[in-house]
MARMAR-505051 format. One record per residue (C-alpha): residue number from 1; x, y, z; residue in one letter. Coordinates in steps of 0.2 Angstrom, whole numbers. Layout:
[selum NUM, [X, Y, Z], "A"] ...
END
This chain:
[selum 1, [722, 36, -2], "X"] [selum 2, [717, 25, -15], "X"] [selum 3, [715, 7, -8], "X"] [selum 4, [715, -3, -24], "X"] [selum 5, [714, -22, -21], "X"] [selum 6, [729, -26, -32], "X"] [selum 7, [745, -17, -30], "X"] [selum 8, [755, -11, -45], "X"] [selum 9, [771, -21, -49], "X"] [selum 10, [787, -11, -44], "X"] [selum 11, [799, -22, -54], "X"] [selum 12, [799, -9, -69], "X"] [selum 13, [803, 5, -56], "X"] [selum 14, [817, -5, -48], "X"] [selum 15, [824, -9, -65], "X"] [selum 16, [824, 9, -70], "X"] [selum 17, [834, 13, -54], "X"] [selum 18, [847, 0, -59], "X"] [selum 19, [849, 8, -76], "X"] [selum 20, [849, 26, -68], "X"] [selum 21, [864, 21, -57], "X"] [selum 22, [873, 13, -72], "X"] [selum 23, [871, 29, -82], "X"] [selum 24, [883, 37, -70], "X"] [selum 25, [896, 24, -71], "X"] [selum 26, [914, 31, -73], "X"] [selum 27, [931, 24, -75], "X"] [selum 28, [937, 36, -61], "X"] [selum 29, [938, 24, -46], "X"] [selum 30, [936, 38, -33], "X"] [selum 31, [920, 45, -41], "X"] [selum 32, [913, 28, -44], "X"] [selum 33, [915, 23, -26], "X"] [selum 34, [904, 38, -21], "X"] [selum 35, [891, 32, -34], "X"] [selum 36, [892, 14, -27], "X"] [selum 37, [890, 21, -10], "X"] [selum 38, [873, 29, -14], "X"] [selum 39, [867, 15, -24], "X"] [selum 40, [870, 3, -10], "X"] [selum 41, [863, 15, 3], "X"] [selum 42, [846, 17, -7], "X"] [selum 43, [844, -2, -8], "X"] [selum 44, [847, -3, 11], "X"] [selum 45, [834, 11, 14], "X"] [selum 46, [821, 2, 4], "X"] [selum 47, [824, -14, 14], "X"] [selum 48, [824, -4, 31], "X"] [selum 49, [808, 6, 25], "X"] [selum 50, [799, -11, 22], "X"] [selum 51, [805, -17, 39], "X"] [selum 52, [798, -2, 48], "X"] [selum 53, [782, -2, 38], "X"] [selum 54, [778, -20, 42], "X"] [selum 55, [760, -22, 47], "X"] [selum 56, [755, -4, 42], "X"] [selum 57, [745, -11, 26], "X"] [selum 58, [751, -17, 9], "X"] [selum 59, [747, 0, 1], "X"] [selum 60, [757, 10, 13], "X"] [selum 61, [772, -3, 12], "X"] [selum 62, [772, 0, -7], "X"] [selum 63, [773, 19, -5], "X"] [selum 64, [787, 17, 8], "X"] [selum 65, [797, 7, -4], "X"] [selum 66, [794, 19, -19], "X"] [selum 67, [799, 34, -8], "X"] [selum 68, [815, 25, -2], "X"] [selum 69, [820, 21, -20], "X"] [selum 70, [818, 39, -25], "X"] [selum 71, [824, 48, -10], "X"] [selum 72, [842, 50, -15], "X"] [selum 73, [841, 51, -34], "X"] [selum 74, [848, 69, -33], "X"] [selum 75, [864, 62, -25], "X"] [selum 76, [871, 56, -42], "X"] [selum 77, [870, 72, -52], "X"] [selum 78, [875, 81, -36], "X"] [selum 79, [891, 72, -35], "X"] [selum 80, [895, 71, -54], "X"] [selum 81, [893, 90, -55], "X"] [selum 82, [900, 96, -38], "X"] [selum 83, [910, 82, -31], "X"] [selum 84, [902, 83, -14], "X"] [selum 85, [887, 77, -4], "X"] [selum 86, [887, 93, 6], "X"] [selum 87, [871, 102, 1], "X"] [selum 88, [877, 119, 8], "X"] [selum 89, [892, 118, -5], "X"] [selum 90, [881, 112, -19], "X"] [selum 91, [862, 111, -19], "X"] [selum 92, [848, 103, -10], "X"] [selum 93, [849, 85, -15], "X"] [selum 94, [831, 81, -9], "X"] [selum 95, [824, 94, -20], "X"] [selum 96, [834, 88, -34], "X"] [selum 97, [828, 70, -31], "X"] [selum 98, [810, 76, -32], "X"] [selum 99, [815, 85, -49], "X"] [selum 100, [823, 69, -56], "X"] [selum 101, [807, 59, -51], "X"] [selum 102, [796, 71, -60], "X"] [selum 103, [807, 73, -75], "X"] [selum 104, [807, 54, -78], "X"] [selum 105, [788, 53, -74], "X"] [selum 106, [792, 39, -62], "X"] [selum 107, [776, 40, -52], "X"] [selum 108, [764, 41, -67], "X"] [selum 109, [757, 24, -63], "X"] [selum 110, [750, 30, -46], "X"] [selum 111, [734, 40, -42], "X"] [selum 112, [737, 59, -39], "X"] [selum 113, [735, 59, -20], "X"] [selum 114, [749, 46, -18], "X"] [selum 115, [761, 54, -31], "X"] [selum 116, [759, 70, -20], "X"] [selum 117, [762, 61, -4], "X"] [selum 118, [778, 53, -11], "X"] [selum 119, [784, 69, -19], "X"] [selum 120, [783, 78, -2], "X"] [selum 121, [791, 64, 8], "X"] [selum 122, [806, 64, -5], "X"] [selum 123, [808, 83, -5], "X"] [selum 124, [807, 85, 14], "X"] [selum 125, [816, 69, 20], "X"] [selum 126, [832, 80, 24], "X"] [selum 127, [823, 94, 32], "X"] [selum 128, [829, 98, 50], "X"] [selum 129, [811, 94, 56], "X"] [selum 130, [795, 87, 50], "X"] [selum 131, [784, 102, 45], "X"] [selum 132, [767, 104, 53], "X"] [selum 133, [751, 104, 43], "X"] [selum 134, [754, 89, 31], "X"] [selum 135, [741, 76, 28], "X"] [selum 136, [742, 62, 41], "X"] [selum 137, [748, 49, 28], "X"] [selum 138, [761, 61, 21], "X"] [selum 139, [767, 64, 38], "X"] [selum 140, [768, 45, 42], "X"] [selum 141, [777, 42, 26], "X"] [selum 142, [790, 56, 28], "X"] [selum 143, [793, 51, 46], "X"] [selum 144, [796, 33, 40], "X"] [selum 145, [808, 38, 26], "X"] [selum 146, [818, 49, 38], "X"] [selum 147, [819, 34, 50], "X"] [selum 148, [825, 22, 37], "X"] [selum 149, [837, 34, 30], "X"] [selum 150, [845, 37, 47], "X"] [selum 151, [847, 18, 50], "X"] [selum 152, [857, 16, 34], "X"] [selum 153, [867, 32, 36], "X"] [selum 154, [873, 26, 52], "X"] [selum 155, [879, 10, 44], "X"] [selum 156, [888, 20, 30], "X"] [selum 157, [897, 31, 43], "X"] [selum 158, [902, 16, 55], "X"] [selum 159, [909, 8, 39], "X"] [selum 160, [918, 24, 34], "X"] [selum 161, [927, 27, 50], "X"] [selum 162, [932, 9, 51], "X"] [selum 163, [939, 8, 33], "X"] [selum 164, [957, 13, 28], "X"] [selum 165, [958, 31, 22], "X"] [selum 166, [963, 27, 4], "X"] [selum 167, [947, 15, 2], "X"] [selum 168, [934, 28, 9], "X"] [selum 169, [921, 36, -2], "X"] [selum 170, [928, 53, -2], "X"] [selum 171, [911, 62, -1], "X"] [selum 172, [905, 53, 15], "X"] [selum 173, [915, 63, 28], "X"] [selum 174, [908, 80, 20], "X"] [selum 175, [926, 87, 21], "X"] [selum 176, [926, 89, 40], "X"] [selum 177, [944, 89, 48], "X"] [selum 178, [949, 75, 60], "X"] [selum 179, [952, 85, 76], "X"] [selum 180, [953, 79, 94], "X"] [selum 181, [938, 82, 106], "X"] [selum 182, [921, 88, 102], "X"] [selum 183, [915, 106, 101], "X"] [selum 184, [905, 115, 114], "X"] [selum 185, [890, 118, 103], "X"] [selum 186, [886, 100, 98], "X"] [selum 187, [889, 94, 115], "X"] [selum 188, [877, 107, 123], "X"] [selum 189, [863, 102, 110], "X"] [selum 190, [864, 84, 114], "X"] [selum 191, [864, 88, 133], "X"] [selum 192, [849, 98, 130], "X"] [selum 193, [840, 83, 121], "X"] [selum 194, [841, 92, 104], "X"] [selum 195, [847, 87, 87], "X"] [selum 196, [864, 95, 83], "X"] [selum 197, [863, 108, 68], "X"] [selum 198, [875, 105, 54], "X"] [selum 199, [881, 123, 54], "X"] [selum 200, [888, 121, 72], "X"] [selum 201, [901, 107, 67], "X"] [selum 202, [919, 110, 66], "X"] [selum 203, [926, 92, 65], "X"] [selum 204, [923, 74, 61], "X"] [selum 205, [920, 71, 80], "X"] [selum 206, [906, 84, 80], "X"] [selum 207, [899, 75, 64], "X"] [selum 208, [898, 59, 74], "X"] [selum 209, [890, 68, 88], "X"] [selum 210, [877, 75, 76], "X"] [selum 211, [873, 58, 70], "X"] [selum 212, [871, 52, 88], "X"] [selum 213, [859, 66, 91], "X"] [selum 214, [847, 59, 77], "X"] [selum 215, [842, 46, 90], "X"] [selum 216, [831, 60, 97], "X"] [selum 217, [822, 61, 81], "X"] [selum 218, [816, 43, 78], "X"] [selum 219, [798, 41, 75], "X"] [selum 220, [794, 22, 75], "X"] [selum 221, [796, 9, 88], "X"] [selum 222, [802, -3, 75], "X"] [selum 223, [816, 9, 71], "X"] [selum 224, [821, 10, 90], "X"] [selum 225, [822, -9, 90], "X"] [selum 226, [833, -9, 75], "X"] [selum 227, [845, 4, 83], "X"] [selum 228, [847, -7, 98], "X"] [selum 229, [849, -23, 88], "X"] [selum 230, [862, -15, 77], "X"] [selum 231, [871, -8, 92], "X"] [selum 232, [871, 9, 83], "X"] [selum 233, [875, 19, 99], "X"] [selum 234, [888, 7, 105], "X"] [selum 235, [897, 8, 89], "X"] [selum 236, [898, 27, 89], "X"] [selum 237, [903, 27, 107], "X"] [selum 238, [918, 17, 101], "X"] [selum 239, [923, 30, 88], "X"] [selum 240, [921, 45, 100], "X"] [selum 241, [933, 52, 112], "X"] [selum 242, [932, 44, 130], "X"] [selum 243, [936, 60, 139], "X"] [selum 244, [928, 77, 144], "X"] [selum 245, [909, 78, 143], "X"] [selum 246, [907, 65, 129], "X"] [selum 247, [904, 49, 139], "X"] [selum 248, [891, 58, 150], "X"] [selum 249, [882, 64, 135], "X"] [selum 250, [882, 47, 126], "X"] [selum 251, [876, 39, 142], "X"] [selum 252, [861, 52, 142], "X"] [selum 253, [857, 47, 124], "X"] [selum 254, [858, 29, 130], "X"] [selum 255, [845, 32, 144], "X"] [selum 256, [834, 41, 132], "X"] [selum 257, [834, 26, 120], "X"] [selum 258, [831, 14, 134], "X"] [selum 259, [816, 25, 140], "X"] [selum 260, [808, 25, 122], "X"] [selum 261, [810, 7, 120], "X"] [selum 262, [802, 3, 137], "X"] [selum 263, [788, 15, 132], "X"] [selum 264, [785, 6, 115], "X"] [selum 265, [785, -11, 124], "X"] [selum 266, [769, -6, 134], "X"] 
END
């Protein structure tokens, strides 16, 4: 990694992002609500990425902010062209984000090794797991981006479920039906301490369970502390059924979170 004494000014990149968002502006209120959702999400992921990266060095903090700013660029053309945020019904938004980044030469001001590092982090941020064999700094950046992304996706969904239906951003629920209970597949995955696969979901409650299972995929102690501070698990608990296996499964995730926090305190 280049460790230049003076850091490049990110103001032009931040300004570019603002105009990029504006270029999708539409008078269709429902569509605009989805674009606004992604613009706000991106800004929050930048904030959370910097919170997690604190103390990891100024250069790494800068890379974290750039990766966060670029990670969801593909969401805008995705929603414009397909009217969904569901990748399986459209295209891989992370690959599209990396393409938009290259198309606009957004990283030309960085050394080649840092450009490559950010491109991989953006392209892989939505993969089910972090791939093996990446350079250490790329792995660190990818893990950090995934943590920061999850932190704000939780906020998006908590707000979504607590907003009257007519005011919701239509793309946020990925089109899952609001059915009672949770399906056996997602419950079994969380019980086994695993992340829930998107392909096993049948309802909005399953989707909530999938997001709870992301707690098993957190990489940094700072993220774990933010999960606790923001009462993420408790808020999902309040939105999930209180019968059957669900309370036990959530209690198990709670114990896992406590254990990880305790570990990180030593």
